[in-house]
C-alpha positions in Angstrom: -54.2 -4.6 53.7 -51.1 -7.1 52.9 -48.4 -4.5 51.1 -47.1 -4.9 48.1 -44.4 -7.2 48.0 -42.1 -5.3 45.3 -42.5 -1.5 44.7 -40.1 0.4 42.2 -37.6 1.4 44.3 -37.2 -2.4 45.0 -36.3 -2.4 41.1 -33.6 0.5 41.2 -31.8 0.1 44.7 -31.4 -4.5 43.5 -30.2 -2.7 39.4 -28.2 -0.4 41.5 -26.3 -3.4 43.4 -26.5 -6.1 40.1 -24.3 -3.1 38.5 -21.8 -2.2 41.7 -21.8 -5.6 42.6 -21.6 -4.0 46.2 -24.2 -2.1 48.6 -21.7 0.6 49.3 -21.0 1.5 45.9 -25.0 1.0 44.7 -25.4 3.7 47.9 -22.9 6.1 46.7 -24.3 6.0 43.1 -27.5 6.3 44.7 -27.4 9.3 47.1 -28.4 7.2 50.2 -27.1 5.6 53.1 -25.5 1.8 52.8 -27.4 0.5 55.6 -30.6 1.2 53.8 -29.6 -0.1 50.5 -28.9 -3.6 52.7 -32.6 -3.5 54.3 -34.5 -3.0 51.2 -32.8 -5.8 49.9 -33.1 -7.6 53.0 -36.7 -7.1 53.0 -36.8 -8.1 48.9 -35.5 -11.4 49.2 -38.3 -12.3 51.8 -41.1 -11.4 50.1 -39.8 -12.8 46.7 -39.6 -15.9 48.3 -36.2 -16.1 46.8 -32.7 -15.7 46.9 -31.6 -12.7 44.7 -28.0 -12.5 45.9 -24.4 -14.4 46.5 -21.4 -13.5 48.5 -17.8 -14.1 46.5 -15.2 -12.0 49.2 -16.2 -8.3 49.3 -18.4 -9.2 45.8 -21.8 -9.2 45.6 -23.4 -11.7 42.7 -26.7 -12.3 41.1 -27.9 -15.6 41.7 -29.7 -17.5 39.2 -33.2 -16.4 40.0 -31.2 -12.9 40.8 -30.4 -13.2 36.8 -33.9 -13.6 36.0 -34.9 -10.8 38.2 -32.5 -8.8 36.6 -33.7 -8.6 33.5 -37.3 -8.2 34.3 -36.7 -5.7 36.4 -35.2 -3.7 33.6 -37.4 -4.4 31.1 -40.1 -2.7 33.9 -38.2 0.6 34.3 -37.6 0.9 30.4 -42.0 0.7 30.4 -42.0 2.9 32.9 -40.0 5.2 31.4 -41.7 5.0 28.5 -45.1 5.4 30.2 -44.0 8.8 31.4 -42.5 10.1 28.7 -45.8 9.6 26.5 -48.0 10.7 30.0 -45.5 14.1 29.3 -45.7 14.5 25.2 -48.3 16.9 24.1 -50.9 15.2 21.8 -50.2 14.0 18.8 -46.2 14.2 19.2 -44.8 12.1 17.0 -43.1 9.7 19.5 -40.8 6.2 18.6 -37.5 6.2 18.0 -34.7 6.7 15.5 -31.8 5.2 14.4 -29.3 6.7 12.1 -26.1 5.3 10.8 -23.6 8.5 8.9 -21.1 7.6 7.4 -17.3 9.3 8.8 -17.1 11.9 6.6 -20.7 13.3 7.3 -20.8 13.5 10.8 -19.1 16.3 12.0 -20.2 18.6 9.1 -24.0 17.6 8.9 -25.4 15.6 12.1 -25.1 18.2 15.0 -27.0 20.7 12.6 -29.8 18.2 12.1 -29.5 16.7 15.0 -30.4 19.3 16.6 -33.4 20.7 14.4 -34.9 17.1 14.7 -34.8 17.1 18.3 -36.1 20.5 18.7 -39.1 19.4 16.3 -40.1 15.7 17.8 -38.6 15.5 21.4 -40.5 12.6 22.4 -38.4 10.5 19.5 -35.6 8.5 20.9 -32.5 9.1 18.5 -29.3 7.1 18.3 -26.9 8.0 15.8 -23.6 5.8 14.6 -21.2 6.7 13.2 -20.2 3.4 10.1 -18.8 3.0 6.9 -21.0 2.8 4.1 -21.5 -0.7 3.7 -22.2 -1.2 7.5 -25.3 1.7 6.8 -26.6 -1.0 3.7 -26.5 -4.0 5.4 -28.1 -2.5 8.3 -30.8 -0.7 6.5 -31.1 -4.4 5.0 -31.5 -6.5 8.7 -33.8 -3.6 9.4 -31.1 -2.6 12.2 -30.8 0.6 11.3 -33.9 3.1 10.2 -32.1 5.7 8.0 -28.7 6.3 6.4 -26.6 9.3 5.6 -23.9 8.5 3.2 -22.7 8.9 -0.5 -25.6 7.4 -3.6 -23.6 4.6 -5.0 -27.1 2.3 -5.8 -24.6 -0.3 -4.2 -28.0 -2.1 -2.6 -31.3 -3.0 -5.1 -33.4 -3.2 -1.4 -32.8 0.0 -0.7 -34.0 3.7 -1.6 -31.2 6.4 -2.5 -32.4 9.8 -2.6 -30.3 12.5 -3.4 -30.0 15.2 -1.6 -26.7 18.1 -2.4 -23.6 17.3 -4.7 -20.5 18.4 -3.4 -16.6 18.1 -5.4 -13.4 16.6 -4.3 -11.2 19.3 -3.5 -7.4 19.2 -2.5 -7.4 19.9 1.4 -4.2 21.9 3.0 -2.7 23.6 5.6 -2.6 27.3 5.1 0.5 27.2 5.2 0.8 24.4 2.0 3.2 26.0 -0.4 -0.4 25.4 -2.2 -2.7 26.7 0.0 -3.3 30.2 -2.0 -4.0 29.2 -5.5 -7.1 29.1 -7.0 -6.7 26.2 -8.7 -5.1 22.7 -9.5 -5.1 20.8 -12.3 -5.7 17.1 -11.4 -3.1 15.9 -13.2 -0.3 18.0 -11.4 -1.0 15.0 -8.5 1.2 13.0 -9.3 4.0 12.2 -7.5 2.9 14.4 -4.7 2.8 14.3 -0.8 -0.7 12.9 -0.2 -2.6 11.3 3.4 -5.1 8.7 2.4 -7.7 7.1 3.9 -7.8 3.4 4.2 -9.5 0.7 1.9 -12.6 -0.1 4.1 -13.7 4.0 3.1 -15.8 3.9 -0.3 -14.3 7.1 -0.6 -10.2 5.5 -1.1 -12.0 3.8 -3.3 -13.4 6.9 -4.9 -10.7 9.0 -5.1 -8.7 5.4 -6.5 -10.7 5.3 -9.6 -9.8 9.4 -9.8 -6.5 8.6 -9.8 -6.5 6.2 -12.0 -9.2 8.0 -14.5 -6.5 10.7 -14.9 -3.5 8.7 -15.0 -1.8 9.6 -11.9 -0.3 8.0 -9.1 0.8 10.4 -5.9 2.9 9.8 -3.5 1.2 8.2 -0.1 2.8 9.5 3.4 0.6 7.6 5.4 -3.1 5.4 5.2 -5.4 6.8 8.1 -8.3 5.0 9.1 -9.3 7.8 11.3 -10.7 10.8 9.6 -10.0 13.7 12.2 -5.9 11.7 12.3 -5.4 12.2 8.8 -6.4 16.1 9.2 -4.4 17.0 12.0 -1.8 15.1 10.4 -1.9 17.7 7.2 0.0 20.2 8.5 3.0 18.1 10.6 3.6 15.6 7.2 3.4 18.7 5.2 1.0 16.5 2.9 -2.4 17.3 1.4 -6.1 15.0 1.0 -8.7 14.5 -1.9 -11.6 14.6 0.0 -14.7 16.4 -0.3 -15.6 20.3 0.5 -17.8 19.4 3.0 -15.2 17.4 5.1 -13.9 21.1 6.4 -17.7 22.4 7.5 -17.2 22.2 11.2 -13.5 22.1 11.3 -13.0 26.0 11.1 -10.4 25.7 14.0 -8.1 23.2 12.2 -7.0 26.1 9.7 -7.3 23.8 6.8 -8.2 24.9 3.2 -10.4 23.2 0.6 -8.1 24.0 -2.9 -10.3 23.5 -6.0 -9.3 21.0 -8.5 -9.8 20.8 -12.2 -10.2 17.6 -13.7 -13.8 15.1 -14.8 -15.7 13.4 -12.4 -14.9 15.1 -8.9 -18.7 15.5 -8.4 -20.4 13.3 -5.9 -23.9 13.7 -4.7 -24.8 13.2 -0.8 -28.3 11.5 0.1 -30.4 9.5 2.3 -30.6 6.1 2.4 -33.6 3.7 3.6 -35.4 0.7 2.9 -37.9 0.4 -0.5 -40.9 0.4 2.3 -39.6 2.5 4.8 -41.8 6.1 3.6 -44.7 4.2 6.0 -42.8 4.8 9.7 -43.4 8.6 10.4 -40.3 9.2 12.5 -38.0 8.4 8.8 -40.8 10.6 7.4 -39.8 13.2 9.6 -35.9 13.1 8.9 -36.7 12.3 5.3 -38.1 15.8 5.0 -35.6 17.8 7.3 -32.8 16.8 5.3 -34.3 17.7 2.2 -34.9 21.0 3.6 -31.7 21.4 5.6 -28.9 19.6 4.2 -28.4 21.7 0.9 -28.6 25.1 3.2 -25.7 23.5 5.0 -23.5 22.4 1.9 -24.1 25.6 0.2 -22.6 27.7 3.5 
């Protein structure tokens, strides 16, 4: 019987060489000897009757036929991995993929717990989490590049369904050593000309706080505008400043030794919820995440 010209190990060895651009580095990655990799590739090319590699000095590059083979080799291995996952999963178990977009302020407080519960219940679903802005989440949902979003309920897009999970409030975030850290509550009007760190205006949350300031006729003293929430929070102590952010911001960040002092004023609440296409209910992975989020997020917020 004539041996098959292609075996699974050929695909794995070939892709290792293609990525490393070197037989020796590919061998190190695979945990086998370099002569074994070289021999497998020498066997593969004649059996396919095409040239896959070309040498450029010490580098190993792919020929045009090699590039075609690389594309199909990746697809074949991906299909094989999916087949093996299906074979080993329990009958009736949900399978597939879920891409979740989450705004930065909610990622640390909510996603680790949600992800742990979701993957425990649905281990055969491949979950991808992207931390991105509200606007990008909405665009990605409309274009079909994302399945569900976790963010603020803004109702900006008529094509999306916004489902409120809970309500949080803006508070004054300060370090434990800040002069206002022991205040029971602070009237919003007292923030006029006070030292605040602010997010850049690319954040929906910054635009929300700007509107609240206008409604209260105050103008804080902006010490710095920072585009990363973690950096902003870690800068509060050294800059002796405060920040107006939702209380949930501090969940999961207890080690930063910050406090959320309640603010007294108008329209300080904000709704947190799920964003998805109006017809996304047919997606079982989305439906399962929606059900979990409805049951879990209000409890996490209340802690």
